[in-house]
C-alpha positions in Angstrom: 25.9 44.4 -10.2 28.3 41.5 -9.7 26.8 38.1 -9.1 28.8 35.9 -6.8 29.5 32.5 -8.1 31.9 29.7 -7.1 34.6 31.0 -9.5 34.7 34.6 -8.2 33.8 34.0 -4.6 37.5 34.2 -3.4 38.1 37.3 -5.4 35.0 39.0 -4.1 35.8 38.0 -0.6 39.3 39.4 -0.8 38.0 42.7 -2.3 35.4 43.1 0.4 38.0 42.5 3.2 40.6 44.8 1.6 37.9 47.6 1.2 36.8 47.2 4.8 40.3 47.3 6.1 41.2 50.3 4.2 38.0 52.3 5.3 38.8 51.2 8.9 42.4 52.4 8.7 41.4 55.7 7.0 38.8 56.3 9.8 41.3 55.5 12.6 44.0 57.8 11.2 42.1 60.7 9.7 39.6 61.6 12.4 41.0 63.8 15.1 41.0 62.6 18.7 39.1 65.7 19.9 36.2 65.2 17.4 33.6 66.8 19.8 35.6 70.0 19.7 35.7 70.1 15.9 32.0 69.3 15.7 31.3 72.4 17.8 33.5 74.6 15.7 32.5 73.4 12.1 28.8 73.0 11.6 29.2 71.5 8.2 31.5 68.8 9.7 28.9 68.0 12.3 26.2 67.7 9.6 28.4 65.3 7.5 29.2 63.2 10.6 25.5 62.9 11.6 24.5 62.0 8.0 27.3 59.4 7.7 26.5 57.9 11.2 22.9 57.6 10.1 23.8 55.8 6.9 26.2 53.5 8.7 23.5 52.6 11.3 21.0 52.0 8.6 23.3 49.6 6.7 24.2 47.9 10.0 20.4 47.4 10.8 19.9 46.1 7.3 22.7 43.6 7.5 21.4 42.4 10.9 17.9 42.0 9.6 19.2 40.0 6.5 21.4 37.8 8.7 18.4 36.6 10.7 16.6 33.5 9.9 13.2 35.1 9.8 12.0 38.7 9.7 10.5 38.5 13.2 13.8 37.7 15.0 14.4 39.8 18.1 17.7 41.3 17.5 16.8 44.8 18.3 17.7 48.0 16.3 20.6 50.3 16.5 19.5 53.9 17.0 22.6 55.8 18.3 26.1 55.3 19.6 24.8 54.0 23.0 23.0 51.2 21.4 26.1 50.2 19.6 28.1 50.1 22.8 25.5 48.7 25.1 23.6 46.3 22.8 26.6 45.1 20.8 26.4 41.6 22.1 22.7 41.1 21.8 22.3 42.7 18.3 25.4 42.0 16.4 27.2 39.1 18.1 24.1 37.0 18.4 23.1 37.7 14.9 26.5 36.9 13.5 26.7 33.7 15.6 23.4 32.5 14.2 24.4 33.3 10.7 27.7 31.5 11.1 26.0 28.5 12.7 23.5 28.3 9.8 26.5 28.6 7.4 28.3 25.7 9.0 25.3 23.5 9.0 24.6 24.3 5.3 28.1 23.5 4.4 28.1 20.2 6.4 24.9 19.2 4.7 26.2 20.1 1.3 29.4 18.1 1.9 27.6 15.2 3.4 29.1 15.5 6.8 25.8 16.3 8.6 24.0 13.2 9.9 20.6 12.9 11.4 20.5 12.8 15.2 20.0 9.6 17.1 17.0 11.0 18.8 14.8 13.5 16.9 13.8 16.4 19.1 10.8 18.3 17.8 11.2 22.1 17.6 7.7 22.5 18.6 4.8 20.3 20.0 2.4 18.8 17.4 -0.6 20.5 18.9 1.0 24.0 19.7 0.9 25.6 16.2 -1.4 28.3 17.3 0.3 28.9 20.6 3.6 29.1 18.8 2.1 32.0 16.7 0.8 33.7 19.6 4.1 33.3 21.4 6.0 34.9 18.5 3.7 37.8 18.3 4.0 38.4 22.0 7.8 38.2 22.1 9.0 40.8 24.6 10.9 43.7 23.2 12.8 46.8 24.5 14.7 47.4 27.6 13.5 47.1 31.1 12.9 50.2 33.3 16.2 51.4 35.0 14.3 50.9 38.4 14.0 47.2 37.5 17.6 46.6 36.5 19.1 48.7 39.3 17.0 50.0 42.1 19.5 52.5 43.4 17.0 54.0 45.8 16.8 50.8 47.9 18.7 50.7 51.2 21.2 47.7 51.3 19.3 44.6 52.6 22.6 43.1 53.9 22.7 45.7 56.6 19.7 43.9 58.2 21.3 40.4 58.0 22.3 39.0 61.4 25.6 37.6 60.0 27.6 38.7 57.0 31.0 37.3 56.2 33.7 40.1 56.5 35.0 41.1 53.1 38.4 41.6 54.4 38.6 38.0 55.8 40.5 35.9 53.3 40.9 32.8 55.3 40.1 29.5 53.5 36.6 28.0 53.6 36.7 24.8 55.7 33.2 23.3 56.0 34.2 20.7 58.6 34.8 23.6 61.1 31.5 25.4 60.2 28.7 23.0 59.9 27.2 21.6 63.2 25.9 18.3 61.8 26.4 16.1 58.7 23.0 14.7 57.6 22.6 11.4 55.9 26.2 10.6 56.5 28.0 7.3 55.4 31.2 8.6 56.8 31.2 10.7 60.0 31.9 14.5 59.9 35.6 15.2 59.9 36.8 11.8 58.7 38.4 11.2 55.3 37.7 7.6 53.9 39.7 6.6 50.9 39.3 3.3 48.8 40.3 2.1 45.4 37.5 4.0 43.7 38.5 7.3 45.3 42.2 6.8 44.4 41.7 5.7 40.8 39.2 8.2 39.5 39.1 8.3 35.7 38.3 11.9 35.7 41.6 12.9 37.1 44.1 13.3 34.3 47.0 15.4 35.4 48.8 16.6 38.6 46.9 19.8 38.9 43.6 17.9 38.9 45.0 15.4 41.2 45.8 18.1 43.6 42.4 19.6 43.2 40.8 16.2 43.8 42.9 15.7 47.0 41.8 19.0 48.2 38.0 18.1 47.7 38.6 14.7 49.3 39.8 16.5 52.5 37.6 19.6 52.6 34.3 18.5 51.2 32.2 16.8 53.9 30.1 14.8 51.5 32.9 13.7 49.2 32.4 9.9 50.0 28.7 10.1 49.6 28.9 11.8 46.2 31.5 9.3 45.0 29.6 6.3 46.3 26.0 7.3 45.5 22.8 5.3 46.2 20.1 6.6 43.9 16.4 5.7 44.4 14.8 3.4 41.9 12.3 5.8 40.7 15.0 7.9 39.1 15.6 5.2 36.4 11.8 4.6 35.8 10.5 7.7 34.1 6.8 7.9 33.3 5.9 6.9 29.8 3.4 9.8 29.4 4.5 12.8 31.6 1.8 15.2 32.7 2.4 18.6 31.3 1.9 21.3 33.9 -0.4 24.2 33.5 0.6 27.1 31.3 1.8 30.4 32.9 0.4 33.8 32.0 2.3 37.0 33.0 -1.0 38.7 33.8 -2.3 35.9 36.0 0.1 33.0 36.9 -0.7 29.8 38.5 -0.9 30.0 42.3 2.2 29.9 44.2 3.3 30.3 47.8 5.5 33.2 48.6 7.4 32.5 51.8 8.4 35.5 53.7 7.9 34.7 57.5 9.0 32.1 59.9 5.5 30.4 60.1 5.2 29.9 56.3 8.8 28.8 56.2 8.3 26.0 58.6 5.1 24.9 56.7 7.1 24.9 53.5 9.9 22.8 55.0 7.4 20.1 56.3 6.0 19.9 52.7 9.5 19.2 51.3 10.2 16.5 53.9 7.5 14.3 52.2 8.4 14.6 48.5 10.7 12.4 46.4 11.6 15.0 43.6 11.9 18.7 43.6 13.1 21.4 41.2 15.3 24.2 42.6 16.6 27.4 41.2 18.2 30.5 42.9 18.3 34.2 42.1 21.6 35.9 43.2 22.4 39.5 43.5 26.0 40.8 43.2 26.0 44.4 41.9 25.5 46.1 45.2 27.7 43.8 47.3 31.3 42.7 47.2 30.8 39.0 47.6 27.1 38.8 46.5 24.2 37.1 48.3 21.2 35.0 47.5 17.9 37.0 47.3 15.3 34.4 46.2 14.9 30.7 46.1 12.3 28.9 43.9 11.4 25.3 44.7 8.6 23.4 42.8 7.1 20.0 43.6 4.7 18.0 41.4 1.8 19.9 43.1 2.9 23.4 44.1 5.5 26.2 43.5 7.2 28.0 46.3 9.1 31.3 46.2 11.1 31.9 49.4 12.3 35.5 50.4 15.8 35.0 51.4 16.2 38.7 52.3 14.0 38.1 55.4 16.3 38.1 58.4 14.7 35.3 60.2 14.5 33.0 57.2 18.0 33.8 56.2 19.4 33.0 59.7 17.3 29.8 60.1 18.8 28.4 56.8 22.4 29.2 57.8 23.9 26.0 59.2 26.8 27.1 61.5 28.5 26.1 64.7 28.1 28.6 67.7 24.9 30.2 66.5 23.2 32.2 69.2 20.3 30.3 70.7 16.7 31.2 69.6 15.1 33.9 71.6 11.7 34.2 70.1 9.2 31.8 68.5 9.9 33.0 65.1 13.5 32.3 65.4 12.8 28.8 66.8 10.5 28.0 63.8 13.0 29.4 61.3 15.9 27.3 62.8 13.7 24.2 62.7 12.7 24.8 59.1 16.4 25.4 58.1 17.6 22.1 59.6 14.7 20.3 57.6 15.8 21.9 54.4 19.5 21.1 55.0 18.6 17.5 55.6 16.4 17.3 52.5 19.2 18.8 50.4 21.7 16.2 51.7 19.4 13.2 51.3 20.2 11.1 48.2 16.8 9.5 48.1 15.3 12.9 47.3 16.2 14.0 43.7 17.1 17.6 43.3 16.6 18.8 39.8 18.7 21.8 38.8 19.7 23.3 35.5 23.2 24.6 35.2 23.9 24.1 39.0 27.6 25.1 39.0 27.0 28.5 40.6 23.9 27.3 42.7 26.0 24.8 44.4 28.6 27.4 45.5 26.1 30.1 46.5 24.4 27.6 48.9 27.6 26.8 50.5 28.8 30.4 50.8 25.5 31.8 52.3 24.0 28.8 54.3 26.7 26.0 54.4 24.1 23.7 52.7 25.5 20.9 50.5 23.4 19.0 47.7 23.5 15.2 47.4 21.3 13.5 44.8 21.6 16.1 42.1 20.2 15.8 38.5 21.4 18.6 36.3 19.3 18.9 33.1 22.3 20.8 31.5 24.3 17.6 31.4 21.4 15.7 30.0 21.2 18.2 27.2 24.9 17.8 26.5 24.8 14.0 26.4 21.8 14.2 24.0 23.9 16.6 21.9 21.2 19.3 21.7 22.3 22.3 19.5 21.5 24.6 22.5 21.7 23.9 26.2 20.0 26.8 27.8 16.9 26.4 30.0 15.1 28.8 27.7 15.7 26.5 24.8 14.4 23.5 26.8 11.3 25.4 27.8 10.7 26.5 24.2 11.3 22.9 22.9 9.2 20.9 25.5 6.8 23.3 27.1 6.2 25.9 24.3 7.1 28.7 26.7 9.5 31.5 26.0 10.6 33.2 29.3 11.4 36.9 29.4 15.2 36.7 29.7 15.3 40.5 30.3 14.6 39.7 34.0 17.6 37.4 34.3 19.8 40.6 35.2 17.1 42.2 37.2 17.5 43.6 40.7 16.1 40.9 42.9 16.4 43.0 46.0 13.2 44.9 45.0 10.3 44.2 47.4 7.5 43.8 46.7 8.4 41.9 43.4 6.4 42.9 40.4 4.2 40.2 38.9 6.4 40.1 35.8 9.5 39.1 37.9 7.5 36.6 40.0 6.4 35.0 36.8 9.9 34.7 35.5 11.0 33.3 38.8 8.2 30.7 38.9 8.8 29.7 35.3 12.4 28.5 36.1 11.1 25.6 38.2 7.5 25.3 37.2 8.3 23.3 34.1 11.5 21.8 35.2 10.2 18.4 36.7 8.3 17.9 33.4 11.4 18.6 31.4 13.3 16.2 33.7 10.8 13.4 32.8 11.1 14.1 29.1 14.9 14.1 29.2 15.0 10.8 31.0 12.7 9.3 28.3 15.0 10.6 25.6 18.1 9.3 27.3 16.5 5.8 27.6 15.6 5.8 23.9 19.0 7.0 22.8 20.8 4.3 25.0 18.6 1.6 23.4 19.2 2.9 19.9 23.0 3.0 20.3 23.3 -0.9 20.8 21.7 -3.7 19.0 18.9 -5.6 20.6 20.4 -9.0 20.3 23.7 -9.9 21.8 26.7 -10.5 19.5 28.0 -14.1 19.1 30.7 -15.1 21.6 29.8 -12.3 24.1 29.2 -13.1 27.8 25.8 -12.3 29.2 27.4 -9.8 31.6 29.0 -7.9 28.8 25.9 -7.9 26.8 23.8 -6.7 29.7 26.2 -3.9 30.4 26.2 -2.8 26.9 22.4 -2.9 26.5 21.6 -1.2 29.7 18.9 1.4 28.9 19.9 3.5 31.9 23.5 3.9 30.9 23.0 7.5 29.9 21.0 8.4 32.9 23.8 7.1 35.0 26.2 9.2 33.0 24.2 12.3 33.7 24.0 11.5 37.4 27.8 11.0 37.5 28.4 14.4 35.9 25.9 16.0 38.3 27.8 14.4 41.1 31.0 16.0 40.0 29.1 19.3 39.8 27.9 18.8 43.4 31.6 18.3 44.3 32.3 22.0 43.6 33.5 23.8 46.7 33.3 27.5 47.7 36.7 29.2 47.8 37.5 32.5 49.3 39.5 34.3 46.8 42.5 36.3 48.2 43.8 39.3 46.3 46.9 38.5 44.4 48.7 41.9 44.1 51.9 40.3 42.7 50.7 37.9 40.2 47.1 39.1 39.5 45.7 35.7 39.5 42.1 34.8 40.5 38.8 35.4 38.8 39.1 39.1 39.7 42.9 39.7 39.4 44.5 42.3 37.3 46.2 39.8 35.0 42.9 37.8 34.6 41.1 41.0 33.7 43.7 42.2 31.3 43.6 38.8 29.4 39.8 38.9 29.3 39.8 42.3 27.7 42.7 41.5 25.5 45.1 44.1 27.1 48.4 42.2 26.3 50.6 45.0 27.5 49.0 44.8 31.0 49.3 41.0 31.5 51.9 39.4 33.8 53.4 37.2 31.2 53.3 39.4 28.0 53.6 42.8 29.7 56.1 45.0 31.4 57.5 44.7 34.9 57.6 48.2 36.1 59.8 47.1 39.1 62.6 46.4 36.7 64.8 48.8 34.8 64.0 47.2 31.5 61.5 48.7 28.9 60.4 52.3 28.6 58.9 54.7 30.8 55.5 55.0 29.0 54.8 51.3 29.2 55.9 51.2 32.8 53.6 54.1 33.8 50.7 52.4 32.0 51.3 49.2 33.9 51.8 50.8 37.3 48.8 53.0 36.9 46.6 50.0 35.9 47.6 47.9 38.9 47.4 50.8 41.3 43.9 51.7 40.2 42.8 48.0 40.1 44.1 47.6 43.8 42.4 50.9 44.8 39.1 49.6 43.3 39.5 46.3 45.1 40.1 47.9 48.4 37.3 50.4 48.2 34.8 47.6 47.1 35.7 45.6 50.2 35.4 48.6 52.5 32.1 49.9 51.0 30.7 46.3 50.4 30.1 47.0 46.7 31.0 45.3 43.6 34.1 46.3 41.7 31.9 47.1 38.8 29.8 49.5 40.8 32.9 51.4 42.3 34.6 51.8 39.0 33.5 50.1 35.7 36.1 48.0 33.9 36.2 50.1 30.7 36.8 53.2 32.8 39.6 51.3 34.7 41.6 50.8 31.4 40.7 54.3 30.3 42.3 55.8 33.4 45.3 53.5 32.9 45.7 54.8 29.4 45.3 58.4 30.2 46.3 58.9 33.8 44.7 62.0 35.4 46.9 64.4 37.4 43.9 66.1 39.2 40.2 65.6 40.0 39.1 67.6 37.2 41.1 65.5 34.7 39.5 62.4 36.3 36.0 63.8 35.8 36.7 64.7 32.2 37.5 61.0 31.5 33.8 60.1 32.2 32.4 62.6 29.7 31.2 61.3 26.5 33.8 63.3 24.6 36.5 61.7 26.7 35.3 58.2 26.0 33.2 57.6 29.1 29.6 57.1 29.7 28.9 60.6 31.0 28.0 59.5 34.6 30.6 59.4 37.4 30.1 56.4 39.8 28.7 57.6 43.2 31.5 55.9 45.2 34.2 57.5 43.0 32.5 60.9 43.2 33.1 60.7 47.1 36.6 59.3 47.0 38.0 61.0 43.9 40.9 62.5 45.8 42.1 58.9 46.9 42.2 57.6 43.3 44.2 60.6 42.0 46.7 60.1 44.9 47.0 56.5 44.0 47.7 57.4 40.4 50.2 59.9 41.3 52.0 57.6 43.7 52.2 54.9 41.0 53.8 57.4 38.5 56.3 58.5 41.2 57.3 55.0 41.9 58.0 54.4 38.2 59.9 57.7 37.9 62.1 56.7 40.9 62.8 53.2 39.5 63.7 54.7 36.0 66.0 57.3 37.7 67.6 54.6 39.8 68.3 52.4 36.7 69.7 55.3 34.8 72.1 56.0 37.6 73.2 52.4 37.5 73.7 52.0 33.8 77.3 53.2 33.9 78.2 50.8 36.7 76.6 47.9 35.0 78.5 48.6 31.8 81.7 48.7 33.7 80.9 45.5 35.5 80.3 43.8 32.2 83.8 44.7 31.0 85.6 43.4 34.0 86.0 39.7 34.4 86.9 38.3 37.6 87.7 34.6 37.9 85.7 33.7 41.0 86.5 30.0 40.8 90.2 30.7 41.1 89.6 33.0 43.9 87.8 30.3 45.9 90.8 28.2 46.0 93.0 30.9 47.8 93.0 30.7 51.5 95.4 33.3 52.6 94.5 37.0 53.3 97.5 38.2 51.1 95.9 36.4 48.1 92.6 37.9 48.7 94.0 41.4 48.8 95.9 40.6 45.5 92.7 39.8 43.7 90.9 42.9 45.1 93.9 45.2 44.4 94.3 43.9 40.8 90.6 44.6 40.2 90.9 48.1 41.5 94.1 48.9 39.9 93.0 47.9 36.4 90.1 50.4 36.6 91.0 53.4 38.5 94.9 54.0 38.8 97.7 53.2 36.4 100.9 52.7 38.7 104.2 51.1 38.1 104.7 47.7 39.5 106.0 47.2 43.1 104.4 50.4 44.3 101.8 51.0 47.0 99.8 54.1 47.6 97.4 54.9 50.3 95.6 58.2 50.5 96.1 59.9 53.8 92.8 61.7 53.5 89.7 61.2 51.3 86.3 62.6 51.0 84.7 59.1 51.0 86.9 57.6 53.7 87.9 59.1 57.1 91.1 61.0 57.9 92.6 58.0 59.7 96.0 57.1 58.2 95.9 54.0 56.1 98.6 51.4 55.8 99.9 50.0 52.6 100.8 46.5 51.7 102.9 45.3 48.9 102.1 41.7 48.2 103.6 39.7 45.3 104.6 42.9 43.3 101.0 44.0 43.2 99.5 47.2 44.1 97.1 47.1 47.0 94.9 49.9 48.2 93.3 49.6 51.7 92.0 52.0 54.3 92.0 51.4 58.1 88.5 52.8 58.3 85.7 53.6 55.8 82.5 55.4 56.1 80.9 52.8 53.8 82.6 49.5 54.9 83.4 50.5 58.6 86.7 48.9 60.1 88.0 47.3 57.0 91.0 46.0 58.8 88.8 43.8 60.9 87.0 42.6 57.8 90.1 41.7 56.0 91.6 40.0 59.2 88.4 38.1 59.6 88.4 37.0 56.0 92.0 35.9 56.2 90.9 33.3 58.9 88.4 31.8 56.4 89.5 28.9 54.2 88.3 30.5 51.0 86.6 33.5 49.6 83.0 32.5 48.7 81.6 33.7 45.3 79.0 35.7 47.0 81.6 37.6 49.1 83.6 38.3 46.0 80.6 39.5 44.1 79.5 41.6 47.0 83.0 43.3 47.2 82.9 44.0 43.5 79.7 45.7 43.9 81.0 47.8 46.7 84.1 48.7 44.8 82.0 49.8 41.9 80.1 52.2 44.1 83.4 53.5 45.4 84.7 54.1 41.8 81.5 56.0 41.0 82.0 58.2 44.1 85.7 59.1 43.6 86.8 62.1 41.5 90.4 61.8 40.4 92.2 65.2 40.8 95.8 66.1 39.8 98.4 65.6 42.6 100.9 68.2 43.2 103.9 68.6 45.7 103.2 70.6 48.9 105.1 73.8 48.8 107.6 73.9 51.8 109.1 77.0 53.4 111.8 75.2 55.4 114.3 74.2 52.6 114.3 73.8 49.0 114.2 70.4 47.3 117.2 69.2 45.6 116.3 67.2 42.6 118.2 65.4 39.8 117.1 64.2 36.6 117.5 60.5 35.8 115.5 58.7 32.9 112.9 61.5 32.9 112.0 60.5 36.5 112.3 62.5 39.7 114.0 60.8 42.6 114.3 62.8 45.9 117.7 62.7 47.3 116.9 63.3 50.9 113.9 63.3 53.3 112.0 66.6 53.2 110.6 67.7 56.6 106.9 68.7 56.6 105.3 71.4 58.4 104.4 69.1 61.3 108.0 68.1 61.7 107.7 64.5 60.5 109.7 63.3 57.5 108.0 62.2 54.3 109.0 58.9 53.1 109.3 58.1 49.4 106.9 55.3 49.9 104.2 57.5 51.2 101.9 59.3 48.7 101.4 62.9 48.6 97.9 64.2 49.5 95.2 65.3 47.1 94.7 69.0 47.4 92.9 71.6 45.4 95.0 73.7 43.2 94.4 77.5 43.7 94.5 80.0 40.9 98.2 80.7 40.0 98.9 84.1 38.0 100.7 83.9 34.9 103.9 85.5 36.2 104.1 82.8 38.9 103.6 79.8 36.6 106.3 77.7 35.4 106.6 75.1 32.6 106.7 71.4 33.4 110.1 71.6 31.7 111.4 73.8 34.4 112.8 71.9 37.4 113.0 74.9 39.9 110.5 74.9 42.6 107.6 77.2 42.6 108.3 80.9 43.3 106.7 82.3 46.4 103.0 82.4 45.9 100.8 85.5 46.6 97.5 85.3 48.2 95.5 85.5 45.0 92.9 83.1 46.1 90.3 85.8 45.6 90.6 87.4 42.2 88.9 90.8 41.7 88.2 91.8 38.1 87.3 95.3 36.9 88.1 97.2 40.1 89.4 100.7 39.9 93.1 101.2 40.8 94.7 100.3 37.5 98.0 102.1 38.5 98.5 100.0 41.5 98.0 96.8 39.6 100.3 98.1 36.9 103.1 98.7 39.5 102.5 95.2 40.9 102.7 93.6 37.6 106.0 95.3 36.7 107.4 94.2 40.1 106.3 90.6 39.5 107.9 90.6 36.0 111.2 91.6 37.5 111.1 88.8 40.0 110.2 86.3 37.3 113.0 87.4 35.1 115.5 86.9 37.9 114.3 83.5 38.6 114.5 82.5 35.0 118.0 83.8 34.7 119.0 81.9 37.9 117.7 78.6 36.6 118.8 79.0 33.1 122.2 77.3 33.7 120.7 74.3 35.3 118.2 73.9 32.6 120.6 74.7 29.8 123.0 71.9 30.8 120.4 69.2 30.3 118.9 67.9 27.2 115.3 68.0 27.8 112.8 66.0 25.7 109.9 67.9 24.3 106.8 66.8 26.1 103.1 67.4 25.9 101.6 70.7 25.3 102.2 73.2 28.1 98.9 74.8 29.1 100.8 77.1 31.6 102.1 79.1 28.6 98.6 79.9 27.2 97.1 83.2 28.4 94.2 82.9 30.9 91.1 84.7 30.9 92.0 86.2 34.3 95.6 87.0 33.5 95.5 90.7 32.2 92.8 93.1 31.3 92.5 93.5 27.5 93.0 96.8 25.7 89.3 97.3 25.3 88.7 96.8 29.0 91.6 99.2 29.9 89.9 101.7 27.6 86.6 101.2 29.3 88.2 101.6 32.7 90.1 104.7 31.8 86.8 106.2 30.2 84.8 105.3 33.3 86.5 107.8 35.5 86.1 110.6 33.0 82.9 112.7 33.2 80.8 113.2 30.1 80.1 116.9 29.1 76.7 117.8 30.3 74.4 119.4 27.7 73.0 122.7 28.6 69.3 123.2 28.9 69.2 125.8 26.4 70.7 123.8 23.7 68.3 122.4 21.1 68.5 119.5 18.7 70.3 120.1 15.4 68.4 121.6 12.5 67.7 119.6 9.5 66.7 121.3 6.3 65.8 124.4 8.3 63.0 122.6 10.0 62.7 122.8 13.7 61.7 119.7 15.8 58.1 120.0 16.9 57.1 120.0 20.6 57.7 116.9 22.6 54.0 116.0 23.1 53.7 116.1 19.3 56.8 114.0 18.9 55.7 111.2 21.1 54.3 108.0 19.8 50.6 107.9 20.5 49.8 104.4 19.1 50.0 101.1 20.9 49.9 101.0 24.6 51.6 104.4 25.1 49.2 106.7 26.9 49.4 109.6 29.3 48.0 107.3 32.0 51.1 105.1 32.0 54.1 107.6 31.8 
């Protein structure tokens, strides 16, 4: 055993980290991906894996237990793989965070950095020792029942709501156009009043915050009231000895009023109209709804607790403040509407203090569902921040001041359940039952801390006003109220789906960043719409965005949360392993495939749509990669060619434009002498209209009167000649079109057209042929030397009709050998034809020998016409085969028998046949 000291601590730390890294790498590289299959095949491997997993889980549980401060800490226990995945945050992350916090505190205390707090907050009350022990022993453990966390059997309560905001409506939230009346207003509804305080807000630090502040100033109906608050005097005068409320017991809680009908709702509203302080909390449900909705409201006064059922249609419609509501038809509707107006007025009245804890979400939910705004907010979360408490949760405040530990397992319970179990009602009541008492205790602590921060006597030379402002005991309370007012300025925003950038709280880019999927983000990932990158990354990104969009659309249509339609970890799993069929998609949800083993109900019904979306995404990436592959040669050629556009802009004449264009074309496609012009009379790409050539400034120009791609190019060039200059965009567009033309053209050899009217008289001069006369064509027109010959396909020419490029004689009369038949009988006829052709060839060569012999001919390139062709003559072996093909083979007589070997006659056929393998009598 090695004892860790100050000297060997670094060495031991490096050794432990290196060992853990090596083991992790070995496990990641050695284990096969289809581990479940190997377990089913090899029983010994399955036994070893199970024993090793049990050992690892035991070590992890021991480390978690040692990392806790006391043996009774409720971090849970890891039993199997499901516990590691589901309870990782609660068991491991919480334990490690607590251990690291204690380590930091111990190091700060050892180094002298830790100082005592200005206000000492007791961890427990002096007279609650026995209650604390009972509390510790009765600490709730285990998981809630599945019917409590998600009551899947319940029908959707939003189907009974009289109004539900459409999920597809992405129009912005404008309260001025929605609320019918502004209660307790200093500025009328719809007016924006600005003064020096509104313009010079110290909380605004940059342009983005300034824009956000301007937006709130315009849209928030109570912006002026919140920025110019008038608080009641009793908020700065906390009681010196607050009265602690009665304790709560889950078996029998203190009496409360459950409001579920219009009559009780109106009575509750009248009670609120006569109070000065109230504690408020809300319970929200978002798992079985796209936008979510409020399900419960808890309000406590100094005397009584109220729990309001917000799923009741009459109560919900009465709370909703909106213009154009249908008039009340029944007595219940009238009472509910009257009660809703009273509650909206109380929430907007600054003389009534509304105590929340962590009201950021509550403020937005009230606006989203009921268009109710809060003025006069005191957020206990900001008070705990200013007092620098180590933890700022409501559960910690309840434990510190009230010796009450709430069962936080019900925080994520399904609040749609009706009737609510007693445990859920106790948890809901505890959120506001002690909140006013905590509010009193926090105000006392804020006053004590403000007084302790400044000396009691004024410093010499200071003015009375300065001394009074520095020694104001209510300074920290005002700070809490200012921060709470900023929280009340929060505004509900309808989030539009950003398919291009992936922004927003639920966008694909935000989700990829949250899950640390760098390759899928917008900035660090791959743009599958471009030709850069590889196909694998492009498919991964395209499938991820397509599945994310499908999940968003289906969630809006079904009015379900995106997590219910398709869990996020399955979303990334589908992106990494795109399915090609419904069976492949189902396999991803198996435990062997990395899933949870359960296919979501919505996905089970719409599985074909998701598979089609994945296939469409893959096809789009394949099309983009194919198009980029086809454009690579053109892009490479474009990089090699440099065109001076700035010089082209200065030219104004059409001849100069043609010069630039023709020079660009000539340098890449044809190589012609100077002062020449060639126009194709017919082209596959262009039409058959005869083009006209133009020779400008000793530069070759190629134009066509009509083009399938460009249309009437003569009009285009004529129109461009009227312009003062060629813009860079036009030049770039033409170069792009020219590149496309070059890729489409196929350069074929050009030969002279054979004529039957007269022979061509040619002379040799400097190795260049110059026609001495005009040669009439078949159509009767004369061919000018300036006109190019047409591009025609060269038919097959037999060897006896070929001539070398050194020979100046015209072609011999060609036979109709367009169709060549190989291997047909009739060798004698072909032999006589070949002998006849050889005689004609020898006569032609003897006639042209004098002309050729008088000239000194330079040896040129290799003459391919002298090389034997595959189709020239039949080889000797082929002649032998053809001659033997006509002969009949001698037929063996029936009576003949096989040859004798060693005087042993061959056995019967049935005994000589192979009887092994698949050869049986049934398959003869």
